[in-house]
Backbone as a chain_set.jsonl record, in Angstrom:
{"seq": "XXXXXXXXXXXXXXXXXXXXXXXXXXXXXXXXXXXXXXXXXXXXXXXXXXXXXXXXXXXXXXXXXXXXXXXXXXXXXXXXXXXXXXXXXXXXXXXXXXXXXXXXXXXXXXXXXXXXXXXXXXXXXXXXXXXXXXXXXXXXXXXXXXXXXXXXXXXXXXXXXXXXXXXXXXXXXXXXXXXXXXXXXXXXXXXXXXXXXXXXX", "coords": {"N": [[62.564, 28.356, 61.457], [63.975, 30.678, 60.9], [62.105, 32.169, 59.421], [60.148, 32.471, 61.382], [61.447, 34.029, 63.39], [61.943, 36.364, 61.956], [59.349, 37.166, 61.357], [58.356, 37.825, 63.846], [59.263, 40.377, 64.379], [57.529, 41.915, 62.913], [55.019, 41.235, 63.914], [55.176, 42.229, 66.5], [55.485, 44.963, 66.035], [56.577, 48.323, 66.647], [54.595, 50.378, 66.22], [52.25, 49.145, 66.833], [52.192, 48.726, 69.531], [51.26, 50.811, 71.406], [48.484, 50.647, 70.907], [48.052, 47.988, 71.648], [48.559, 48.133, 74.407], [46.396, 49.761, 75.18], [44.206, 48.119, 74.489], [44.584, 45.971, 76.248], [44.198, 47.314, 78.631], [41.46, 48.137, 78.451], [40.361, 45.629, 78.409], [40.982, 44.421, 80.867], [40.96, 46.229, 83.021], [39.157, 46.883, 85.933], [36.882, 48.673, 85.552], [33.795, 50.341, 84.921], [33.096, 50.82, 81.705], [31.271, 51.957, 79.102], [30.448, 49.928, 76.28], [30.208, 51.101, 73.734], [31.683, 53.411, 74.053], [34.233, 52.372, 74.437], [34.638, 51.238, 71.906], [34.703, 53.533, 70.299], [36.984, 54.822, 71.323], [38.98, 52.915, 70.786], [38.795, 52.78, 68.004], [39.605, 55.385, 67.34], [42.246, 55.29, 68.28], [43.319, 53.325, 66.607], [43.221, 54.647, 64.15], [44.873, 56.936, 64.613], [47.291, 55.989, 65.749], [48.065, 53.837, 64.22], [47.036, 53.65, 61.438], [47.48, 56.283, 60.355], [50.337, 56.583, 60.855], [51.214, 54.567, 59.053], [50.41, 55.596, 56.581], [51.951, 57.943, 56.61], [54.46, 56.766, 56.542], [54.631, 55.703, 53.897], [54.463, 58.091, 52.545], [56.801, 59.458, 53.402], [58.643, 57.649, 52.434], [58.259, 57.844, 49.675], [59.221, 60.376, 49.334], [61.792, 59.849, 49.741], [62.926, 60.185, 52.204], [63.022, 58.262, 54.117], [64.013, 54.809, 53.837], [63.064, 52.273, 54.445], [60.642, 50.47, 56.457], [61.852, 49.596, 58.682], [63.649, 51.493, 59.532], [66.469, 51.45, 59.568], [68.787, 52.987, 59.317], [70.249, 55.333, 61.414], [70.058, 58.112, 61.063], [67.736, 58.398, 59.653], [65.676, 58.282, 61.404], [64.806, 60.513, 62.81], [62.72, 62.331, 61.771], [60.426, 60.544, 61.423], [60.089, 59.752, 64.158], [59.592, 62.2, 65.407], [57.191, 62.905, 64.16], [55.612, 60.818, 65.09], [55.601, 61.475, 67.785], [54.063, 63.787, 67.752], [51.6, 62.705, 66.982], [51.084, 61.114, 69.22], [50.753, 63.106, 71.115], [48.349, 64.171, 70.212], [46.654, 62.027, 70.76], [46.811, 62.015, 73.585], [45.727, 64.517, 74.184], [43.185, 64.514, 72.966], [41.872, 62.019, 72.952], [42.302, 60.251, 75.172], [41.121, 60.923, 78.16], [42.397, 62.261, 81.13], [40.943, 62.376, 83.533], [39.071, 60.366, 83.395], [40.359, 58.046, 82.504], [42.904, 57.588, 84.003], [45.089, 55.787, 84.3], [45.556, 54.826, 81.702], [46.047, 57.21, 80.436], [48.499, 58.063, 81.59], [50.05, 55.97, 80.742], [50.185, 56.429, 77.952], [51.423, 58.892, 78.069], [53.87, 58.111, 79.07], [54.73, 56.576, 76.881], [55.017, 58.629, 75.046], [57.141, 60.1, 76.242], [59.135, 58.161, 76.053], [59.37, 57.968, 73.278], [60.244, 60.568, 72.655], [62.659, 60.472, 73.997], [64.036, 58.543, 72.492], [64.196, 59.991, 70.143], [65.845, 62.082, 70.964], [68.184, 60.638, 71.397], [68.853, 60.06, 68.786], [69.912, 62.449, 67.871], [72.469, 62.323, 68.763], [73.406, 60.322, 67.298], [72.819, 57.82, 68.314], [71.508, 54.663, 68.36], [68.773, 53.316, 69.525], [66.802, 50.401, 70.203], [63.704, 50.513, 68.82], [61.702, 48.664, 68.749], [62.113, 47.246, 71.165], [61.643, 49.301, 72.94], [58.894, 49.662, 72.64], [57.682, 47.101, 73.373], [58.673, 46.676, 75.961], [57.66, 48.84, 77.369], [54.881, 48.326, 77.292], [54.859, 45.932, 78.721], [55.68, 46.747, 81.318], [53.52, 48.37, 81.916], [51.422, 46.516, 82.071], [52.223, 45.045, 84.325], [52.035, 47.073, 86.252], [49.283, 47.633, 86.132], [48.259, 45.238, 87.15], [49.166, 45.333, 89.809], [48.009, 47.755, 90.672], [45.185, 47.445, 90.407], [44.868, 45.136, 91.783], [44.586, 42.645, 90.527], [44.921, 39.378, 89.107], [47.252, 39.01, 86.807], [49.197, 37.295, 86.068], [49.737, 35.306, 84.105], [49.547, 36.746, 81.686], [51.549, 38.631, 82.106], [53.768, 36.932, 82.226], [53.744, 35.93, 79.607], [54.22, 38.316, 78.249], [56.812, 38.925, 79.121], [58.22, 36.78, 78.034], [57.804, 37.404, 75.362], [59.326, 39.726, 75.193], [61.904, 38.647, 75.344], [61.914, 36.933, 73.088], [61.491, 38.78, 71.039], [63.788, 40.375, 71.28], [65.69, 38.455, 70.604], [64.91, 38.032, 67.962], [65.522, 40.539, 66.808], [68.286, 40.552, 67.069], [68.896, 38.313, 65.524], [68.108, 39.184, 63.011], [70.053, 40.981, 62.619], [69.591, 43.631, 63.168], [70.097, 45.091, 65.408], [72.539, 45.553, 68.053], [73.583, 44.093, 71.213], [73.748, 46.188, 73.151], [72.149, 48.211, 72.049], [69.668, 47.001, 72.187], [69.355, 46.694, 74.962], [69.397, 49.38, 75.715], [67.083, 50.279, 74.403], [65.181, 48.772, 75.806], [65.404, 49.908, 78.372], [64.729, 52.597, 77.866], [62.094, 52.261, 77.198], [60.915, 51.197, 79.509], [61.57, 52.777, 81.772], [60.264, 55.445, 81.755], [57.618, 54.585, 82.203], [57.822, 53.439, 84.748], [58.538, 55.686, 86.264], [56.274, 57.335, 85.942], [54.344, 55.833, 87.141], [54.103, 56.567, 89.77], [52.211, 58.574, 89.756], [49.744, 57.449, 89.487], [49.545, 54.903, 90.585]], "CA": [[62.966, 29.232, 62.559], [64.358, 31.969, 60.325], [60.862, 32.883, 59.101], [59.488, 32.796, 62.648], [62.138, 35.136, 64.051], [61.73, 37.587, 61.177], [57.944, 37.578, 61.448], [58.14, 38.375, 65.179], [59.516, 41.823, 64.314], [56.342, 42.559, 62.353], [53.903, 40.984, 64.835], [55.344, 43.154, 67.623], [56.017, 46.224, 65.52], [56.365, 49.415, 67.617], [53.375, 51.177, 66.058], [51.116, 48.39, 67.372], [52.3, 48.579, 70.982], [50.308, 51.661, 72.145], [47.149, 50.078, 70.754], [48.012, 46.776, 72.466], [48.422, 48.57, 75.798], [45.022, 50.239, 75.373], [43.306, 46.964, 74.435], [44.739, 45.242, 77.512], [43.56, 48.139, 79.67], [40.005, 48.035, 78.334], [39.96, 44.239, 78.645], [41.21, 43.924, 82.225], [40.73, 47.221, 84.075], [37.814, 46.687, 86.515], [36.101, 49.908, 85.522], [32.666, 50.255, 83.998], [33.222, 51.695, 80.543], [30.304, 51.495, 78.099], [31.075, 49.28, 75.125], [30.292, 52.02, 72.606], [32.8, 54.317, 74.329], [35.452, 51.609, 74.16], [34.771, 51.105, 70.451], [35.106, 54.836, 69.769], [38.377, 55.058, 71.726], [39.841, 51.984, 70.047], [38.815, 53.214, 66.597], [40.453, 56.577, 67.274], [43.642, 54.875, 68.453], [43.737, 52.631, 65.376], [43.444, 55.658, 63.105], [45.973, 57.861, 64.912], [48.564, 55.345, 66.077], [48.407, 52.774, 63.266], [46.776, 53.971, 60.033], [48.188, 57.506, 59.964], [51.771, 56.294, 60.7], [51.457, 53.793, 57.831], [50.31, 56.557, 55.471], [53.132, 58.806, 56.691], [55.609, 55.979, 56.114], [54.687, 55.683, 52.437], [54.729, 59.47, 52.118], [58.225, 59.719, 53.629], [59.421, 56.776, 51.545], [58.182, 58.427, 48.336], [60.094, 61.549, 49.34], [63.13, 59.291, 49.975], [63.436, 60.578, 53.52], [63.363, 56.965, 54.699], [64.112, 53.77, 52.808], [62.315, 51.083, 54.84], [59.882, 50.596, 57.697], [62.744, 49.224, 59.778], [64.427, 52.669, 59.936], [67.759, 50.868, 59.942], [69.784, 54.051, 59.417], [69.894, 56.17, 62.552], [69.706, 59.474, 60.643], [66.388, 58.385, 59.082], [64.706, 58.107, 62.476], [64.408, 61.759, 63.447], [61.416, 62.825, 61.323], [59.344, 59.631, 61.829], [59.877, 59.785, 65.605], [58.959, 63.482, 65.726], [55.795, 62.812, 63.717], [54.936, 59.927, 66.032], [55.412, 62.24, 69.021], [52.911, 64.678, 67.527], [50.396, 61.862, 67.009], [50.854, 60.73, 70.612], [50.201, 64.295, 71.767], [46.942, 64.248, 69.815], [45.966, 60.998, 71.548], [46.748, 62.463, 74.978], [44.879, 65.698, 74.287], [41.861, 64.4, 72.373], [41.222, 60.711, 73.04], [42.393, 59.663, 76.51], [40.924, 61.95, 79.169], [43.027, 61.823, 82.38], [39.991, 62.262, 84.634], [38.317, 59.128, 83.24], [41.27, 56.916, 82.282], [44.225, 58.061, 84.428], [46.115, 54.778, 84.054], [45.842, 54.808, 80.268], [46.618, 58.523, 80.119], [49.919, 58.082, 81.956], [50.719, 55.01, 79.86], [50.497, 57.114, 76.699], [52.405, 59.925, 78.388], [55.14, 57.391, 79.133], [55.102, 56.25, 75.499], [55.491, 59.884, 74.459], [58.47, 60.385, 76.781], [60.052, 57.181, 75.467], [59.579, 58.357, 71.879], [61.083, 61.766, 72.666], [63.998, 60.041, 74.416], [64.648, 57.906, 71.323], [64.502, 61.086, 69.215], [67.016, 62.764, 71.533], [69.335, 59.767, 71.136], [69.203, 60.171, 67.363], [70.734, 63.645, 67.7], [73.844, 61.921, 69.07], [73.636, 59.143, 66.459], [72.677, 56.614, 69.13], [70.379, 53.909, 67.813], [68.111, 52.417, 70.475], [65.804, 49.545, 69.563], [62.33, 51.002, 68.99], [60.901, 47.479, 69.063], [62.224, 46.966, 72.593], [60.972, 50.406, 73.637], [57.462, 49.391, 72.61], [57.263, 45.909, 74.114], [59.008, 46.804, 77.381], [56.704, 49.787, 77.938], [53.618, 47.615, 77.494], [55.072, 44.956, 79.794], [55.654, 47.449, 82.602], [52.151, 48.839, 82.111], [50.63, 45.369, 82.507], [52.619, 44.771, 85.711], [51.478, 48.149, 87.081], [47.829, 47.428, 86.196], [48.025, 44.113, 88.042], [49.373, 45.815, 91.173], [47.081, 48.851, 90.958], [43.814, 46.965, 90.557], [44.855, 43.917, 92.576], [44.078, 41.544, 89.71], [45.951, 38.395, 88.751], [47.619, 39.017, 85.391], [50.474, 36.582, 86.036], [49.926, 34.625, 82.821], [49.8, 37.761, 80.654], [52.873, 39.193, 82.394], [54.746, 35.92, 81.82], [53.768, 35.931, 78.141], [54.861, 39.574, 77.828], [58.249, 38.804, 79.374], [58.731, 35.868, 76.998], [57.793, 38.163, 74.098], [60.498, 40.603, 75.241], [63.072, 37.843, 74.999], [61.82, 36.464, 71.702], [61.669, 39.932, 70.159], [65.214, 40.725, 71.321], [66.364, 37.421, 69.807], [64.573, 38.313, 66.568], [66.272, 41.71, 66.34], [69.681, 40.118, 66.939], [68.947, 37.383, 64.391], [67.998, 39.985, 61.777], [71.196, 41.901, 62.617], [69.064, 44.995, 63.196], [70.649, 45.767, 66.588], [73.451, 44.798, 68.904], [73.081, 43.913, 72.579], [73.62, 47.47, 73.838], [70.992, 48.918, 71.49], [68.484, 46.34, 72.726], [69.266, 47.057, 76.385], [69.039, 50.797, 75.764], [65.664, 50.358, 74.045], [64.406, 48.226, 76.934], [65.414, 50.889, 79.463], [63.976, 53.783, 77.437], [60.678, 51.913, 77.217], [60.396, 50.845, 80.832], [61.804, 53.789, 82.807], [59.174, 56.432, 81.863], [56.45, 53.957, 82.808], [58.099, 53.297, 86.183], [58.506, 57.025, 86.865], [54.909, 57.864, 85.935], [53.501, 55.01, 88.006], [53.914, 57.313, 91.012], [51.088, 59.492, 89.636], [48.462, 56.765, 89.443], [49.51, 53.602, 91.259]], "C": [[63.309, 30.627, 62.057], [63.123, 32.814, 60.021], [60.162, 33.337, 60.369], [60.124, 34.015, 63.304], [61.96, 36.447, 63.284], [60.298, 38.095, 61.317], [57.625, 38.208, 62.8], [58.309, 39.896, 65.17], [58.315, 42.584, 63.765], [55.13, 42.394, 63.277], [53.948, 41.966, 66.003], [55.97, 44.471, 67.167], [55.667, 47.366, 66.474], [55.064, 50.186, 67.453], [52.136, 50.452, 66.602], [51.085, 48.37, 68.894], [51.385, 49.526, 71.769], [48.878, 51.131, 72.077], [47.001, 48.821, 71.608], [47.829, 47.126, 73.943], [47.0, 49.019, 76.102], [44.031, 49.081, 75.383], [43.374, 46.152, 75.73], [44.076, 46.003, 78.663], [42.046, 47.976, 79.629], [39.513, 46.619, 78.649], [40.017, 43.86, 80.123], [40.988, 44.951, 83.335], [39.309, 47.066, 84.62], [37.053, 48.002, 86.657], [34.908, 49.696, 84.592], [32.847, 51.301, 82.904], [32.258, 51.165, 79.489], [31.001, 50.978, 76.835], [31.207, 50.232, 73.944], [31.421, 53.032, 72.798], [34.125, 53.628, 74.025], [35.687, 51.517, 72.656], [35.246, 52.411, 69.819], [36.574, 55.111, 70.075], [39.327, 54.183, 70.922], [39.93, 52.382, 68.579], [39.722, 54.427, 66.42], [41.922, 56.223, 67.388], [44.171, 54.149, 67.218], [44.068, 53.64, 64.29], [44.72, 56.456, 63.372], [47.306, 57.16, 65.121], [48.982, 54.251, 65.092], [48.252, 53.24, 61.813], [47.532, 55.214, 59.572], [49.696, 57.28, 59.883], [52.098, 55.496, 59.445], [51.415, 54.704, 56.613], [51.539, 57.459, 55.435], [54.391, 58.066, 56.248], [55.748, 55.986, 54.596], [54.98, 57.075, 51.876], [56.218, 59.785, 52.255], [59.104, 58.861, 52.714], [59.408, 57.319, 50.123], [59.06, 59.665, 48.208], [61.563, 61.155, 49.551], [63.784, 59.822, 51.251], [63.805, 59.331, 54.322], [63.357, 55.923, 53.589], [63.325, 52.513, 53.155], [61.612, 51.33, 56.166], [60.74, 50.253, 58.906], [63.529, 50.417, 60.324], [65.823, 52.253, 60.413], [68.847, 51.929, 60.12], [69.357, 55.052, 60.478], [69.455, 57.567, 62.137], [68.306, 59.545, 60.045], [65.299, 58.361, 60.16], [64.106, 59.41, 62.988], [62.992, 62.193, 63.052], [60.286, 61.861, 61.675], [59.051, 59.668, 63.325], [59.226, 61.098, 66.038], [57.484, 63.477, 65.324], [54.989, 61.912, 64.655], [54.673, 60.635, 67.357], [54.212, 63.168, 68.907], [51.602, 63.885, 67.589], [50.065, 61.421, 68.435], [50.293, 61.903, 71.418], [48.723, 64.451, 71.448], [46.118, 63.237, 70.613], [45.754, 61.466, 72.978], [45.767, 63.619, 75.15], [43.426, 65.438, 73.896], [41.14, 63.075, 72.625], [41.192, 60.157, 74.464], [42.304, 60.767, 77.56], [41.49, 61.475, 80.512], [42.053, 61.642, 83.529], [39.182, 60.965, 84.57], [39.212, 57.895, 83.136], [42.686, 57.302, 82.704], [45.357, 57.076, 84.13], [46.543, 54.786, 82.586], [46.49, 56.119, 79.829], [48.119, 58.545, 80.415], [50.713, 57.035, 81.179], [51.129, 55.695, 78.561], [51.489, 58.255, 76.919], [53.798, 59.299, 78.485], [55.641, 57.008, 77.754], [55.646, 57.481, 74.795], [56.904, 60.216, 74.941], [59.51, 59.418, 76.22], [60.387, 57.546, 74.025], [60.482, 59.584, 71.783], [62.516, 61.423, 73.08], [64.74, 59.388, 73.266], [65.037, 58.951, 70.289], [65.743, 61.835, 69.674], [68.281, 61.955, 71.273], [69.813, 59.891, 69.69], [70.119, 61.366, 67.12], [72.209, 63.352, 67.962], [74.225, 60.643, 68.318], [73.658, 57.859, 67.273], [71.388, 55.915, 68.706], [69.837, 52.928, 68.856], [67.054, 51.606, 69.732], [64.394, 50.042, 69.859], [61.387, 49.838, 69.294], [60.924, 47.19, 70.558], [61.586, 48.074, 73.428], [59.478, 50.108, 73.745], [57.044, 48.249, 73.51], [57.56, 46.03, 75.606], [58.058, 47.786, 78.075], [55.361, 49.128, 78.232], [53.736, 46.621, 78.647], [55.008, 45.614, 81.166], [54.251, 47.945, 82.922], [51.259, 47.712, 82.613], [50.932, 45.038, 83.967], [51.993, 45.799, 86.65], [49.963, 48.007, 87.217], [47.484, 46.312, 87.179], [48.144, 44.545, 89.506], [48.292, 46.828, 91.564], [45.667, 48.351, 91.247], [43.72, 45.689, 91.393], [44.289, 42.731, 91.825], [45.235, 40.645, 89.282], [46.169, 38.374, 87.242], [48.938, 38.273, 85.181], [50.746, 35.947, 84.676], [50.267, 35.628, 81.721], [51.173, 38.388, 80.851], [53.957, 38.225, 81.942], [54.883, 35.878, 80.3], [54.488, 37.168, 77.622], [56.374, 39.497, 78.011], [58.904, 37.875, 78.354], [58.822, 36.592, 75.658], [58.96, 39.147, 74.041], [61.735, 39.846, 74.799], [63.071, 37.385, 73.555], [62.055, 37.609, 70.725], [63.133, 40.372, 70.124], [66.024, 39.74, 70.493], [66.139, 37.663, 68.319], [65.396, 39.469, 66.014], [67.756, 41.391, 66.185], [69.846, 39.213, 65.715], [68.918, 38.136, 63.062], [69.146, 40.979, 61.63], [70.75, 43.37, 62.557], [69.667, 45.795, 64.343], [71.721, 44.902, 67.226], [72.879, 44.759, 70.322], [72.831, 45.245, 73.288], [72.42, 48.253, 73.342], [69.684, 48.32, 71.996], [68.278, 46.702, 74.192], [68.83, 48.513, 76.536], [67.562, 50.986, 75.428], [64.775, 49.866, 75.166], [64.29, 49.253, 78.057], [64.601, 52.132, 79.11], [62.474, 53.505, 77.459], [60.122, 51.763, 78.61], [60.51, 51.972, 81.861], [60.719, 54.868, 82.881], [57.91, 55.854, 82.503], [56.627, 53.827, 84.316], [57.989, 54.644, 86.885], [57.074, 57.535, 86.984], [53.942, 57.033, 86.77], [53.166, 55.746, 89.295], [52.692, 58.231, 90.983], [49.726, 58.769, 89.593], [48.401, 55.438, 90.201], [48.988, 53.742, 92.693]], "O": [[62.983, 31.628, 62.695], [63.085, 34.009, 60.315], [59.642, 34.45, 60.433], [59.419, 34.931, 63.727], [61.839, 37.513, 63.889], [60.063, 39.301, 61.389], [56.72, 39.037, 62.895], [57.589, 40.612, 65.866], [58.101, 43.748, 64.103], [54.314, 43.307, 63.405], [52.916, 42.472, 66.446], [56.86, 45.016, 67.821], [54.579, 47.378, 67.05], [54.479, 50.612, 68.449], [51.094, 51.074, 66.809], [50.06, 48.032, 69.486], [50.771, 49.079, 72.738], [48.149, 51.161, 73.069], [45.956, 48.605, 72.222], [47.041, 46.492, 74.644], [46.457, 48.696, 77.158], [43.111, 49.063, 76.201], [42.35, 45.703, 76.244], [43.472, 45.403, 79.553], [41.419, 47.708, 80.654], [38.383, 46.437, 79.101], [39.199, 43.067, 80.589], [40.841, 44.564, 84.494], [38.35, 47.111, 83.85], [36.638, 48.383, 87.752], [34.998, 48.966, 83.604], [32.761, 52.505, 83.149], [32.413, 50.034, 79.028], [32.01, 51.528, 76.392], [32.204, 50.185, 73.224], [32.045, 53.462, 71.828], [35.025, 54.223, 73.432], [36.812, 51.698, 72.188], [36.084, 52.405, 68.918], [37.322, 55.571, 69.212], [40.356, 54.653, 70.435], [41.003, 52.331, 67.979], [40.507, 54.494, 65.475], [42.756, 56.785, 66.679], [45.324, 54.331, 66.829], [45.073, 53.506, 63.592], [45.548, 56.633, 62.479], [48.346, 57.678, 64.714], [50.123, 53.79, 65.125], [49.216, 53.226, 61.047], [48.158, 55.2, 58.512], [50.311, 57.741, 58.921], [53.141, 55.716, 58.83], [52.262, 54.611, 55.724], [52.103, 57.712, 54.37], [55.286, 58.663, 55.649], [56.828, 56.239, 54.063], [55.66, 57.216, 50.86], [56.828, 60.319, 51.328], [60.17, 59.293, 52.277], [60.426, 57.266, 49.431], [59.575, 59.971, 47.133], [62.454, 62.004, 49.542], [65.008, 59.898, 51.364], [64.762, 59.332, 55.097], [62.766, 56.133, 52.53], [62.951, 51.757, 52.258], [61.937, 52.264, 56.898], [60.384, 50.589, 60.036], [64.022, 50.367, 61.451], [66.285, 52.641, 61.486], [69.724, 51.787, 60.972], [68.236, 55.561, 60.446], [68.582, 58.155, 62.775], [67.739, 60.633, 59.936], [64.113, 58.416, 59.835], [63.008, 59.408, 63.544], [62.151, 62.401, 63.926], [59.26, 62.31, 62.187], [57.888, 59.619, 63.725], [58.392, 61.102, 66.944], [56.633, 63.982, 66.055], [53.836, 62.202, 64.973], [53.635, 60.417, 67.981], [53.439, 63.315, 69.854], [50.62, 64.339, 68.175], [48.895, 61.362, 68.812], [49.457, 61.711, 72.3], [47.933, 64.823, 72.316], [45.024, 63.549, 71.084], [44.659, 61.336, 73.526], [45.057, 63.689, 76.153], [42.523, 66.075, 74.438], [39.914, 63.017, 72.522], [40.163, 59.65, 74.91], [43.285, 61.464, 77.823], [41.113, 60.406, 80.992], [42.306, 60.831, 84.421], [38.661, 60.515, 85.59], [38.857, 56.824, 83.627], [43.585, 57.342, 81.864], [46.456, 57.484, 83.752], [47.732, 54.757, 82.271], [47.367, 56.135, 78.965], [48.913, 58.994, 79.588], [51.918, 57.194, 80.98], [52.27, 55.567, 78.115], [52.305, 58.547, 76.045], [54.782, 59.886, 78.037], [56.838, 57.101, 77.478], [56.615, 57.397, 74.04], [57.765, 60.574, 74.138], [60.642, 59.816, 75.944], [61.538, 57.447, 73.6], [61.375, 59.64, 70.938], [63.471, 62.013, 72.574], [65.93, 59.636, 73.07], [66.072, 58.829, 69.634], [66.597, 62.184, 68.859], [69.33, 62.52, 70.963], [71.01, 59.835, 69.407], [71.002, 61.309, 66.264], [73.088, 64.045, 67.45], [75.209, 59.977, 68.639], [74.408, 56.93, 66.974], [70.315, 56.517, 68.7], [70.385, 51.84, 69.039], [66.482, 52.074, 68.747], [63.94, 50.0, 71.002], [60.397, 50.002, 70.006], [59.882, 46.92, 71.156], [61.049, 47.81, 74.504], [58.874, 50.28, 74.804], [56.139, 48.409, 74.33], [56.786, 45.544, 76.431], [57.695, 47.585, 79.234], [54.774, 49.345, 79.292], [52.816, 46.488, 79.454], [54.356, 45.099, 82.075], [53.841, 47.938, 84.083], [50.425, 47.931, 83.491], [50.021, 44.782, 84.754], [51.483, 45.447, 87.713], [49.416, 48.236, 88.295], [46.531, 46.428, 87.949], [47.32, 44.168, 90.339], [47.733, 46.759, 92.658], [45.031, 48.781, 92.209], [42.621, 45.214, 91.681], [43.592, 41.9, 92.406], [46.369, 41.096, 89.118], [45.377, 37.799, 86.495], [49.694, 38.568, 84.255], [51.857, 36.038, 84.156], [51.17, 35.39, 80.918], [51.884, 38.649, 79.88], [54.951, 38.637, 81.345], [55.99, 35.802, 79.769], [55.27, 37.087, 76.675], [57.13, 39.953, 77.153], [60.002, 38.147, 77.869], [59.786, 36.42, 74.911], [59.523, 39.382, 72.972], [62.519, 40.335, 73.986], [64.096, 37.439, 72.875], [62.73, 37.44, 69.71], [63.658, 40.703, 69.061], [66.935, 40.134, 69.765], [67.057, 37.519, 67.512], [65.907, 39.399, 64.896], [68.411, 41.901, 65.275], [70.816, 39.335, 64.967], [69.612, 37.772, 62.113], [69.214, 41.723, 60.652], [71.427, 44.223, 61.984], [69.746, 47.021, 64.277], [71.808, 43.699, 66.983], [71.82, 45.326, 70.59], [71.81, 45.408, 73.956], [71.736, 48.898, 74.137], [68.709, 49.04, 72.21], [67.156, 46.985, 74.615], [67.996, 48.836, 77.383], [66.868, 51.76, 76.086], [63.737, 50.463, 75.451], [63.214, 49.446, 78.624], [63.872, 52.661, 79.949], [61.676, 54.408, 77.71], [58.984, 52.154, 78.874], [59.644, 52.11, 82.725], [60.28, 55.189, 83.985], [57.216, 56.542, 83.252], [55.692, 54.075, 85.077], [57.417, 54.738, 87.971], [56.7, 58.103, 88.01], [52.837, 57.485, 87.072], [52.081, 55.575, 89.851], [52.185, 58.627, 92.032], [48.679, 59.414, 89.657], [47.314, 54.909, 90.433], [48.89, 52.75, 93.415]]}, "num_chains": 1, "name": "protein.A"}
């Protein structure tokens, strides 16, 4: 059980959540999108939202700006979150065109607002759970997609909700966060998505 709960934090790591949201969109949105276009978009997202953050992590660790991928110390979060915000801006400007993929565009815009909100919290030494920000944002996006397109995603939504609970349990088990930090992360992840739903739902 100990290994399982610790591994959950890596399986649902925050840097994977934007990519997960995009994959779910391309898999279930009833839009005709050529397969080669999907492959190009997914490849671009993997590079910008996964590979580049990993490279930046090792770079920042070598400079001793951060000590671990967990970013356990609140003061170590500012630079990684700002860099992630810049990468999300690149995605919004260069990869996800709002005229073709409005739902996905506003999803990433919501992720950007959540990231900036977490960065703002750092200025006041408030540590919100970035893991919960990621998983809750994706969960709300799935619910909105189901409503918007009128498709039955009940099973996926149920799985996502269970994953929220399991991930929160994992973070508590690892003593990475307390209850308030988890709740704050959940709210920071879900609220921007709810607000931006008004522009595409």
